[in-house]
N, C-alpha and C positions, 0 to 999 in steps of 0.2 A: 348617085352615090354607087360605088361598085359591089360586085359580088361580094369579096370579102368583107367589106366594110359592113354589108346588110347582114352578115353572119354575126357580128360583134355580141350584139344585144342578146342572143341565143346561147353564144359560147360561153358569156358572163355567169348568164343565168345556170348553164348546166354545170358550169366550174362552181359556182357557190355552193351548188347541191351536191356536188361530188364531193367537197371538202367539209360539208356541213357530215356526210357520211364517214370519210374517212378520219375525221376527229373522234370516232366510237370506237375506232380498232383498239381490242383489246389486246394489251401488251403480253397478256398472260395466255391467250391462245392464237399465238402466232403459225402455230403447227397444228393447229386442228383445221379438219375438213370434214364434212358431213357424209364423204365415202371415198375409199381408196383411189377411185377415178376422178376424184373431185380436186380442185387445187388446194392446198393449205391457204390459212387465211392468211399468213404474211407474205405468200405468193400473190394472192389473188390482189389485194391490196396496192402491193410493190406494182403489178400490172397496172393496174388503174393509174397510178401514179405516173409509171412510165409512158403508157400509151398519151398522156398529153403531150410531152416530149415529143411525140410522130409529127404533131402538128410544125412545127417550125423546122424540124428534118424534112418533110414531106415540101415547104417551102423553100428551101435552102438547098434540094438536092435534087436529081433527075431521077434517082433510084435508090433504092436500098437491099443491100443482099446480106440476110441475118446469119448466112452460114456460108460465105464463099468458097471455104476451101473443105466443106464436107466435115470439118472436126469439131463442130459446134463450138463455133470461136463466140457467139453471141451469147451473153450471159445476164439472163433475165435479172431485174431487182426482185429480192425477196427482203421484204420489210423487218427488219432488227430492232426496230424503237416506232413509236406513234412520232417522234420527234423528226428522225430519218425522213419517215414516211412524208410528211405535213411538211420538211422543207424540200424535198424532191418534187411534191405535188406543186408546190406555190414557184418553183423556181423554172418550174416546165410551163406551168399556167403562164408566168410572165413573159418567156419567151416566144411561148406560141401564140401571145396575144399581141406581143411588139410585131410578130412575122405576119400576122393576120391583118393587122391594121394597115400594113404597108403594101401587102399584095394587090396588085394592078389586076385588071379583067383578063389579058393573055396569061399572064402567069397562073391565074385560077382554073384557066381553061386548057393547060399544056400536061398533056400525057405524063404520070409518074407511074414506076413500078418497082412492086415490091417482089424481092427474088431470092431464091436459097438455091448454094450450090451453084450459080451463072444461071440459072431457068426461071423465065418469067412466071410467076405465079398469080400475079394481079396486075393490071394495067387499066388505070382509068384516070380522067381529067381531076386534078389538083382538088377542085371545088367537090368532088364525088366522094375523094379520100379523106380529105376533111369533115365531112358530113358522115360517111359510112365508118372509115375505119378508126377514126379520132372518137368523133361526139357520139356516135349511136353504139359504138363498141364500148364505149365509157359507160355509157346509160346501161348497156346490157350488164356488164360485170358489175354495176353499182347496185342493180336489183339481186343479182347474186350475194353480194355482200350483203343485202337485208334480211335475205333468207338467212345467211349464217347468225348475222345478230338475232333473227327471232328464236332459233336453235338453241342460241346461248344464254338467251333471256337478256338481252341487252336492246335496250329502247331502239326501234327503227323509227329514225328522222322522218319529221312531216318533210316532202320535198314538193310534190307538186299538189297538194293539200293534205287533209290531215292524214296522219296514220293510226293505228290502234292504239299506239302509246304517246302520241302527241294531239293535241287539237290545233286549230290554226287560231292566231291570236285575233281576235274579233278587231274590227274597225273601227277608229275612234267616233264615238258618239256626236253627231253633229249637229242633234235635235236642239240640243241645250241652248 
């Protein structure tokens, strides 16, 4: 089994957990932020949904320049509704998973570059981009989303174990 195929189980688990969190994004608080320096909830949740799409982009291109002309040409996703958010997330998960399931080891080990204004900001093998800039980055922002939920009285989902708001379902009793 190849590098990418070995990542699929983790990818599926993280995307399921991420969807569980995104399903709770409150449409009436999309302009809320805990601090003026923080992303608004609509932008943060949109960023999470769009980051998944970086997986398929990374595997289908050599580089991405998010502002090639220096004029702010990249327009980040800002959530306008939960339906829009989940549709974008689901589309990106489907595309990223399909690309990952077909990726070869040589493809995963090929350098990929993130650029701005034609200048390289980051260069690393695609396997590292998928791990760091897609999965780990999503996990980081999903944790921020959990803080936003807590500060707004929205139940934080149980992801890796119980949260203060949700316990874990008990395993079926097999002693009977």
